[in-house]
C-alpha positions in Angstrom: 0.1 0.0 0.0 1.2 3.5 -0.9 -1.6 5.8 0.1 0.1 6.8 3.3 -0.9 4.0 5.8 2.4 4.3 7.6 1.9 1.5 10.0 2.2 -0.9 6.9 4.6 0.6 4.6 7.0 1.9 7.1 7.9 2.1 10.8 6.4 0.1 13.4 2.7 -0.2 14.1 1.7 2.1 17.0 1.4 0.3 20.1 -1.9 -0.4 21.6 -2.4 -2.2 25.0 -5.2 -4.7 25.1 -8.0 -4.7 27.5 -6.1 -6.6 30.1 -3.3 -4.1 29.9 -5.5 -1.1 30.1 -7.1 -2.6 33.2 -3.6 -3.1 34.9 -2.6 0.3 33.9 -5.8 1.8 35.3 -5.4 -0.2 38.6 -1.9 1.1 39.3 -3.0 4.8 40.0 -6.4 3.7 41.4 -4.6 1.6 44.0 -2.3 4.3 45.1 -5.1 6.8 45.6 -7.1 4.2 47.6 -4.2 3.3 49.7 -3.3 7.0 50.5 -6.9 7.7 51.3 -7.0 5.0 54.0 -3.8 6.0 55.4 -4.9 9.5 55.8 -8.3 8.4 57.2 -6.6 6.2 59.8 -3.9 8.9 60.8 -7.0 11.3 61.1 -8.7 8.6 63.4 -5.4 8.3 65.3 -5.4 4.6 64.8 -2.2 2.7 65.0 -1.1 1.4 61.5 2.2 0.8 59.8 2.3 3.3 56.7 2.7 0.3 54.3 -0.1 -1.8 55.3 -2.8 0.2 53.6 -0.8 -0.4 50.3 -0.6 -3.8 50.9 -4.4 -4.2 51.3 -5.1 -2.3 48.2 -2.4 -3.9 46.0 -3.3 -7.4 47.2 -6.8 -6.7 46.0 -5.4 -5.1 42.6 -3.3 -8.2 41.9 -6.1 -10.7 42.4 -8.7 -8.7 40.4 -6.2 -8.0 37.4 -5.6 -11.8 37.6 -9.6 -12.3 37.4 -9.9 -9.7 34.5 -9.2 -12.2 31.7 -12.0 -14.3 32.8 -14.5 -11.2 32.5 -13.0 -10.7 29.1 -13.9 -14.4 28.1 -17.5 -14.0 29.4 -17.9 -10.9 27.3 -17.3 -12.8 24.1 -19.3 -15.7 25.2 -22.2 -13.3 26.3 -21.8 -9.8 24.3 -24.2 -7.1 24.9 -25.6 -7.0 21.4 -28.3 -8.3 19.3 -31.6 -10.2 20.5 -30.0 -11.8 23.3 -29.1 -8.5 25.2 -31.3 -9.1 28.0 -30.1 -12.7 28.6 -26.5 -11.5 28.5 -27.4 -8.7 31.2 -29.1 -11.4 33.3 -26.1 -14.0 32.9 -23.2 -11.2 33.8 -25.4 -10.1 36.7 -25.1 -13.6 38.0 -21.6 -13.8 37.3 -20.8 -11.1 39.6 -21.2 -13.7 42.4 -18.5 -16.2 41.7 -16.4 -13.2 40.6 -16.7 -11.6 44.1 -16.1 -14.9 45.9 -12.9 -15.6 43.7 -11.8 -12.1 44.8 -12.4 -12.8 48.4 -10.8 -16.2 48.3 -7.8 -14.8 46.6 -7.4 -11.9 49.1 -8.1 -14.2 52.1 -5.1 -16.5 51.0 -2.9 -13.6 49.9 -3.4 -11.5 53.1 -3.3 -14.3 55.7 0.0 -15.8 53.9 1.9 -12.5 54.2 0.8 -11.8 57.6 1.7 -15.3 59.0 5.0 -15.1 57.2 5.9 -11.8 59.0 4.5 -12.8 62.2 1.4 -10.4 62.1 -2.0 -10.7 62.8 -4.8 -10.2 60.0 -8.6 -10.9 61.0 -10.1 -10.9 57.3 -13.7 -11.9 58.5 -13.7 -9.9 61.7 -17.2 -8.5 61.0 -18.5 -11.8 60.1 -18.4 -14.1 56.9 -21.5 -13.0 55.5 -21.1 -9.1 56.2 -17.6 -9.5 54.8 -18.9 -11.2 51.6 -21.8 -8.6 51.3 -19.1 -5.8 51.6 -17.0 -7.2 48.9 -19.6 -7.9 46.6 -21.0 -4.7 46.7 -17.5 -3.2 45.5 -17.1 -6.0 43.1 -20.2 -5.2 41.2 -18.9 -2.0 40.2 -15.7 -3.5 39.3 -17.0 -6.2 37.3 -19.0 -3.6 35.2 -16.0 -1.5 34.7 -14.0 -4.7 33.3 -17.1 -5.5 31.0 -17.0 -1.8 29.7 -13.4 -1.9 29.1 -13.5 -5.3 27.2 -16.8 -4.4 25.3 -15.8 -0.9 24.4 -12.1 -2.1 23.1 -13.9 -4.7 21.1 -16.1 -2.1 19.6 -13.2 0.3 18.8 -11.4 -2.6 17.5 -14.1 -3.6 15.0 -14.5 0.1 13.9 -10.9 0.4 13.3 -10.7 -2.9 11.2 -13.7 -1.7 9.2 -12.1 1.6 8.6 -8.7 0.0 7.4 -10.8 -2.6 5.2 -10.5 -1.3 1.6 -13.7 -1.8 -0.6 -13.2 -4.4 -3.4 -12.1 -2.8 -6.7 -15.0 -2.1 -9.4 -12.1 -2.7 -12.2 -9.0 -4.7 -12.5 -6.2 -3.4 -14.4 -4.8 -5.8 -17.0 -1.8 -5.0 -19.1 -1.7 -6.9 -22.5 1.1 -6.1 -24.5 1.3 -2.3 -25.0 -2.2 -1.5 -24.1 -4.0 -1.4 -20.5 -7.5 -2.8 -20.1 -9.9 -2.2 -17.0 -12.0 -5.2 -16.6 -14.8 -5.1 -13.9 -14.1 -8.5 -11.8 -17.8 -9.8 -12.5 -16.8 -9.8 -16.3 -13.9 -12.4 -15.9 -15.4 -16.0 -16.3 -12.1 -17.8 -15.8 -8.3 -17.8 -15.9 -5.8 -20.1 -17.1 -2.0 -20.7 -16.7 -0.3 -20.8 -20.1 3.4 -21.2 -19.5 4.8 -17.8 -18.4 1.3 -16.2 -19.2 -2.4 -16.1 -18.1 -5.3 -16.4 -20.1 -8.1 -14.2 -18.8 -11.5 -15.2 -20.4 -14.5 -13.0 -20.7 -17.7 -13.0 -22.4 -16.1 -10.8 -25.3 -12.7 -12.6 -25.6 -9.5 -13.9 -24.2 -6.6 -11.5 -22.7 -3.1 -12.9 -22.6 -0.9 -11.2 -19.7 2.3 -12.1 -18.4 2.4 -13.4 -15.0 1.5 -16.5 -12.7 -1.9 -18.0 -11.8 -0.8 -17.9 -8.2 -0.1 -14.2 -8.4 -3.5 -13.5 -10.0 -5.1 -15.8 -7.5 -3.8 -13.6 -4.6 -4.8 -10.5 -6.6 -8.2 -11.6 -6.8 -8.7 -12.9 -3.4 -12.1 -12.0 -1.7 -13.6 -11.3 -5.2 -15.2 -14.6 -5.6 -12.6 -16.4 -7.6 -11.6 -20.0 -6.5 -9.1 -22.6 -7.9 -10.6 -25.6 -9.5 -7.3 -26.9 -11.0 -3.7 -26.1 -10.4 -4.0 -24.4 -13.6 -7.4 -22.8 -13.5 -9.2 -20.3 -11.5 -13.1 -19.6 -12.0 -15.5 -16.8 -11.0 -17.9 -18.6 -8.6 -20.7 -16.2 -9.8 -20.2 -17.5 -13.3 -20.9 -21.1 -12.5 -23.8 -22.6 -14.1 -23.7 -26.5 -13.3 -21.2 -28.7 -11.5 -21.0 -32.5 -12.4 -18.9 -35.2 -11.0 -17.0 -37.4 -13.3 -16.1 -41.1 -12.9 -12.4 -40.4 -11.9 -13.6 -38.5 -8.9 -12.9 -35.2 -10.6 -15.6 -32.8 -11.8 -16.6 -30.6 -14.5 -18.0 -27.1 -14.3 -20.2 -25.6 -17.1 -20.3 -21.9 -16.9 -23.0 -19.5 -17.7 -21.6 -18.6 -20.9 -21.6 -22.4 -21.8 -17.7 -23.2 -21.4 -17.0 -26.6 -19.7 -14.0 -26.8 -17.5 -12.1 -29.7 -15.7 -11.7 -29.5 -12.2 -9.4 -31.6 -9.9 -11.1 -33.2 -7.0 -8.4 -31.9 -4.5 -9.9 -28.2 -5.2 -13.7 -29.3 -5.0 -14.0 -28.0 -1.6 -13.5 -24.4 -2.9 -17.0 -24.8 -4.6 -18.7 -26.2 -1.6 
């Protein structure tokens, strides 16, 4: 491509972090803000606390949540928020907040209890009661789950828009250089192409054009325009197929709309399925 698409013709493609990377990057400053807020509040209430503890509490939570984020991404891909199943997806994701919160609590409990045990400290995770603690954490995790869903869904939408913008429309005419002249043929008018040594014969309803090149190069050039290989030396336009008949050897014969009959090899029959 030479139309200024720099990421294709020169230099490297711009770095774009995936949804998991975005969540990890966002979680870092959020964890710092939350930890400092807790530390300030405890100091204001004159409660004894080591300055490192609020940071450990917050970032132990961040680590577990970031590790759980890809599971939310899989759920979003399995139950997307689009189409007639929107309300079903909403109900499923609402239900998934429960195991999400339970996994978060289990990870927090294991991580915090292990670290405090190693340093000889004491940490009572369920000091307010198991059910109250679970309810407290679930209340926050519903919001976290919703944010993760928004990140995965939003970035998937942006990626689809970007891909659609970068997809070039199919050409309405194909440039064909035959000898000293240049022809411009609509792809729909090409019935089939056939290898002829160092040349390729391009057959249309009005005649045959002999151009220098390989059939493989033309197959690549016509990719996505409805052309399929039926033989190692033959490409056809699927839209021009009028009939298909098997032969005794396991190969097949294609009859085009214009009446031409072409032999096809069984190894390429799948392209016409």
